[in-house]
C-alpha positions, 0 to 999 in steps of 0.5 A, spaced: 357 480 592 355 476 585 348 478 584 347 481 578 344 488 580 351 491 583 351 494 588 353 503 586 346 501 582 343 509 581 335 508 585 329 511 581 328 518 583 322 522 582 319 530 579 317 534 585 310 536 582 304 541 584 298 535 584 297 527 582 298 524 575 291 521 574 289 514 569 290 507 568 297 507 568 299 511 575 299 507 580 300 511 588 305 510 595 305 513 600 312 518 601 315 516 608 320 522 611 325 517 612 332 516 609 332 512 602 335 505 601 337 500 597 338 493 600 342 488 597 343 481 600 348 476 598 349 470 603 352 474 609 354 480 605 350 485 606 349 491 603 344 499 605 346 504 599 343 511 600 341 515 595 346 519 594 351 513 593 353 512 600 353 506 605 349 506 611 350 499 614 354 501 619 348 507 622 343 502 622 346 495 625 339 493 627 336 494 620 342 490 616 341 484 622 334 484 620 336 483 612 340 476 614 334 474 618 330 474 612 330 467 609 331 468 602 340 470 602 340 473 595 336 479 594 335 487 593 330 491 595 328 498 594 326 502 601 326 507 607 329 508 614 326 511 617 324 511 626 318 511 629 317 515 635 309 514 637 305 514 630 310 519 628 315 519 625 322 522 627 327 525 622 332 527 628 332 521 631 334 518 624 339 523 623 342 523 630 344 516 627 350 518 622 354 520 629 363 517 628 361 514 634 359 506 634 358 507 641 352 511 639 349 509 633 348 502 638 345 506 644 341 509 639 339 504 634 337 499 642 333 505 645 330 508 637 330 503 633 329 504 626 323 500 619 326 499 612 320 499 609 319 496 602 317 499 596 320 494 591 323 489 590 330 489 584 333 482 584 329 475 586 330 470 590 337 468 585 339 474 585 336 475 578 335 482 576 327 485 576 330 491 573 326 491 567 320 488 569 315 494 570 312 496 577 306 491 576 311 485 575 316 487 580 310 489 585 307 482 584 314 479 586 315 484 592 308 482 595 310 474 594 316 476 597 313 480 603 308 475 605 313 469 605 319 472 608 318 477 612 313 478 619 308 483 619 311 486 625 319 485 623 324 491 622 323 490 615 315 491 612 311 492 606 310 499 603 303 500 601 302 501 594 295 503 591 292 505 584 286 508 586 288 517 586 283 517 591 286 513 597 292 517 595 289 524 596 287 521 602 294 520 604 297 528 603 291 530 607 294 525 612 302 528 611 305 530 616 307 525 623 308 518 618 307 520 612 312 526 607 306 526 601 305 521 595 309 518 591 306 516 584 309 511 579 308 508 572 306 501 573 307 499 566 315 502 566 321 498 568 325 501 573 329 507 571 336 507 574 337 515 576 331 517 573 326 521 573 321 520 567 317 514 571 315 518 577 312 523 581 312 526 588 307 530 591 309 532 597 304 536 603 307 544 604 304 547 610 304 555 611 305 558 618 304 566 621 311 567 625 314 574 628 320 577 624 324 577 630 330 579 627 334 579 621 341 577 617 343 582 612 347 578 604 353 576 604 356 581 599 350 588 600 348 591 606 341 588 604 335 583 608 339 578 606 333 573 611 328 574 616 329 570 622 323 567 624 320 567 631 313 564 635 311 565 642 311 558 646 310 557 653 311 563 658 309 568 653 317 568 650 319 568 643 323 562 640 327 562 634 324 557 629 327 558 622 329 563 617 326 565 610 331 567 604 328 566 597 326 575 597 327 578 591 331 583 589 326 588 589 323 586 595 330 586 598 333 593 597 325 595 599 325 592 606 332 593 608 330 601 610 323 599 613 326 594 617 332 598 619 328 603 623 325 596 627 331 594 630 330 593 638 333 588 642 333 583 645 329 581 638 327 574 640 327 572 649 327 565 649 332 561 644 335 565 640 340 564 633 346 563 634 345 557 641 347 551 641 344 547 636 346 542 630 343 548 626 347 554 628 353 556 623 359 560 623 354 566 621 349 564 626 351 569 631 351 574 626 344 577 626 340 584 627 334 584 633 326 586 632 321 589 636 316 583 636 312 588 631 312 584 623 308 578 622 310 574 615 306 567 613 311 562 610 310 555 607 314 550 609 314 543 611 316 540 617 317 543 623 321 538 628 325 539 635 322 546 636 324 549 629 322 548 622 327 543 618 330 546 612 328 554 610 321 556 608 318 561 603 316 567 604 307 567 603 305 573 605 306 579 610 299 579 615 299 586 618 291 583 620 294 579 625 296 581 632 304 578 634 302 575 639 297 570 635 303 568 632 303 560 638 307 555 637 301 551 638 299 552 630 306 548 629 304 542 633 302 537 627 296 533 628 299 525 627 298 523 620 294 516 619 299 512 617 297 506 612 301 501 616 301 500 623 309 502 625 309 499 632 
C-alpha cells in the first residue's frame, strides 16, 4: 500500500478507569463489545488489522467487501468489528469467526454478518495522514466521510460521540446488551498510536450471587486455587458457570480446610467442569465437588453462552442467602439501549 499511514500502526489504547473523567477537553464514545480493528484501503487492496497487529481480513470477508464498496478508494479507519444478534452484540459469535476453515467462516458470515462501527479517521481520501490532527478535527473529517460515503444501514457505520457527560453516564447504565461501557478521549490531542495517556475506558461491572459447587487446588500447593461457581437453572439443576480466583494467600489457607469438610459428590447436578466446551483446559477434570451450601458474591464483566466469559472477582461471602436463590435469571441481562440502530 502507498498510504501515508502504515499497516503496522499500533492503535491508540486506553487506561482502565473507575470514573468518567470530566472537563472541557473530554469527549465520550460507546465502548462496543467486539474486536478493535484498523481498516486500510488503497485501491483494491484492503487490510484489516487487530489491536495486536494480527490480520483479520480472512475472518470477516463481508467487512472486506464493505470496505471495497465505499466510493472513496483510499482511507484508513479505526473502529470495532461486532456481530449483532437481535438488540445485543454476541461476542461468542464473534469468537467463532477465528476459525481455520474458510468454508466455516463463509457460512457464519452469511448467517450472522458482522458490522464495522467506526470512531476515528486516520487518513483522508487522498491517503494523507490525519494522525497529527486533534480528535475534534479527525471527528469532523470522519463525520463528513460517513455522511458522503457510508449508507446508514450498511455494514460500516458511524459510532456515536458526545461531549455530554450525562449521556455518557446513561451509556454506562445501559451497558449489557450492545455496550461494554464508555470510552473517554481527550479531544485536543492527536492520535497517540500505542499510547494510553489520552484515552480512558470505563467498563460496566456487574455482581452475581453464586453457589460454590466445587474447587480446584492450586498448581504448586494443596491449598484452594479457585472456586467453581454454579447457578440454578431450569429443572432445579446446578450448572457450572465459571470460576473465581485471585484469593489472597491467607484466604486460601483459611478456606482450604473449610472446603475440604464440605467435599461431597456430585457438586454440580447439571453442566459440570470438564464438559465439552471451548473453554475446557487440561485441568478441567481436576476438581473437588462440594455440597451446595456456600454462596459467594462475585464481580464479573460478561455472561454469555451459559457462563462468565472471564474469571470473576471475589467480593464477599453471602451466608444470608440460600443457595437455591442463586438462579440463572439474575445474569440474564436486559439488552442495553444501543445509541445506533444495529439491524
